[in-house]
C-alpha positions in Angstrom: 117.8 96.9 117.8 117.7 99.2 120.8 121.3 98.4 121.7 122.3 99.8 118.3 120.4 102.9 118.9 122.1 103.3 122.2 125.5 102.7 120.4 126.2 99.6 122.5 127.4 97.8 119.4 129.6 95.2 121.1 126.6 94.0 123.1 124.4 94.1 120.0 126.9 92.0 118.1 126.9 89.3 120.8 123.1 89.0 120.5 123.2 89.0 116.7 125.7 86.2 116.8 123.6 84.2 119.2 120.5 84.7 117.0 122.4 83.6 113.9 123.7 80.5 115.7 120.2 79.6 117.0 118.7 80.0 113.5 121.4 77.8 112.0 120.6 75.1 114.6 116.9 75.5 114.2 116.5 76.0 110.4 119.8 75.1 108.9 122.2 77.5 107.1 120.2 77.7 103.8 116.9 78.9 105.2 116.0 82.5 104.2 115.5 83.5 107.9 119.0 82.3 108.7 120.5 84.2 105.8 118.6 87.3 106.8 120.0 86.9 110.4 123.5 86.7 108.9 122.8 89.7 106.8 121.8 91.6 110.0 125.0 90.5 111.6 127.0 91.9 108.7 125.1 95.2 108.9 126.2 95.5 112.5 129.8 94.5 111.6 129.8 97.2 108.9 128.5 99.8 111.4 131.5 98.8 113.6 133.8 99.1 110.6 134.8 95.5 111.1 135.4 94.8 107.4 138.1 92.2 108.1 135.4 90.0 109.7 132.4 91.2 107.6 133.8 90.5 104.2 134.9 86.9 104.7 131.6 86.2 106.5 129.7 87.5 103.5 132.0 86.0 100.8 132.7 82.6 102.3 129.6 81.8 104.4 126.5 83.8 103.4 126.8 84.5 99.7 127.4 80.9 98.5 124.4 79.7 100.5 122.2 82.6 99.4 123.1 82.0 95.8 122.3 78.3 96.1 119.2 78.4 98.2 117.6 81.8 97.3 119.1 82.2 93.8 121.4 84.8 92.3 118.5 87.3 91.6 116.9 87.2 95.1 116.8 90.6 96.8 118.8 89.4 99.8 121.5 87.8 97.6 121.8 91.1 95.7 122.0 93.1 98.9 124.8 90.9 100.2 126.8 91.2 96.9 126.4 95.0 97.0 127.7 95.1 100.6 130.6 92.9 99.7 131.5 95.1 96.8 131.5 98.2 99.1 133.3 96.2 101.8 136.2 95.3 99.5 136.9 99.0 99.1 136.2 100.0 102.7 138.5 97.3 103.9 141.5 99.0 102.3 142.6 101.9 104.5 142.2 105.3 102.9 145.9 105.8 103.3 146.6 102.9 101.0 144.4 104.4 98.3 146.2 107.7 98.6 149.6 106.1 98.5 148.6 103.8 95.6 147.6 107.0 93.7 151.2 108.2 94.1 152.6 104.7 93.2 153.7 103.9 96.8 152.8 100.8 98.7 153.0 101.0 102.5 153.6 97.3 103.1 154.3 94.6 100.5 152.0 92.2 102.3 149.0 94.5 102.2 146.0 93.5 100.0 146.3 95.0 96.6 143.9 97.9 96.8 143.7 98.0 93.0 142.7 94.4 92.8 140.0 94.9 95.5 138.7 98.0 93.7 138.6 96.1 90.4 136.7 93.3 92.0 134.4 95.7 93.7 133.5 97.4 90.4 133.0 94.1 88.7 130.6 92.9 91.4 128.7 96.2 91.5 128.3 96.2 87.7 126.8 92.7 87.9 124.5 93.7 90.7 123.4 96.8 88.8 122.7 94.9 85.7 120.5 92.4 87.6 118.7 95.1 89.5 117.9 96.9 86.3 116.6 93.7 84.7 114.6 92.6 87.7 113.3 95.8 89.3 113.7 98.4 86.6 115.8 101.6 86.4 113.5 103.7 88.6 113.5 101.3 91.6 115.1 102.9 94.6 117.5 99.9 95.1 118.5 100.1 91.5 119.2 103.8 91.8 121.3 103.2 95.0 123.4 100.5 93.2 123.9 102.8 90.2 125.1 105.6 92.5 127.5 103.1 94.3 128.8 101.9 90.9 129.4 105.5 89.8 131.4 106.2 93.0 133.4 103.0 92.6 134.2 103.8 88.9 135.3 107.3 89.9 137.6 106.0 92.6 139.0 103.4 90.1 139.7 106.1 87.6 141.5 108.2 90.2 143.7 105.3 91.3 144.4 104.3 87.6 145.3 107.8 86.6 148.0 108.1 89.3 
C-alpha cells in the first residue's frame, strides 16, 4: 500500500487489521480472500520485525485454516509455512544464536534457539519437497525455498558445531 511505501507502517498495520476483520465478518475465516488478507497482515508484521506477533498469528490462526480450506499444497498455504519457518529463526535474537554457538544461554526462560532452528529446517524441507513436486525444480518459488533451506541448514550446522 502507499502507506508502506511512505514507511508509515503503524498506520498501514491498523488498516490491514481492519481489512482482515471485515473479511472475517463478511466471508468467514476460511475464505481464500480472508486468508490472503491475513497473509498481507503478516507481511507487514514481518516488515516491522514483529515476529512475536506474526509467528503465532501464522501458526495458530492462519495456517490451520489454510491447510483445511485451501489444502496443504495450495500456494498460499506453502507461502505461509515458508514465512513461519523463516520467522522461527528471525524471532530468536541474533545474540542468542551467537551465544548458543559458544554454549552460553542468556536467559533460561528464552526460547530454545536450537529447537526453533530445527523446527524451521523441518518445515522448510517439507515446503521444498512439496514445491518441487507441484511446481518443479525450475520454478522461481521452488528456487527461493531451496535457497532458504540451504541458508537454514548452514545456520543449523554452525550452531551444532559450536
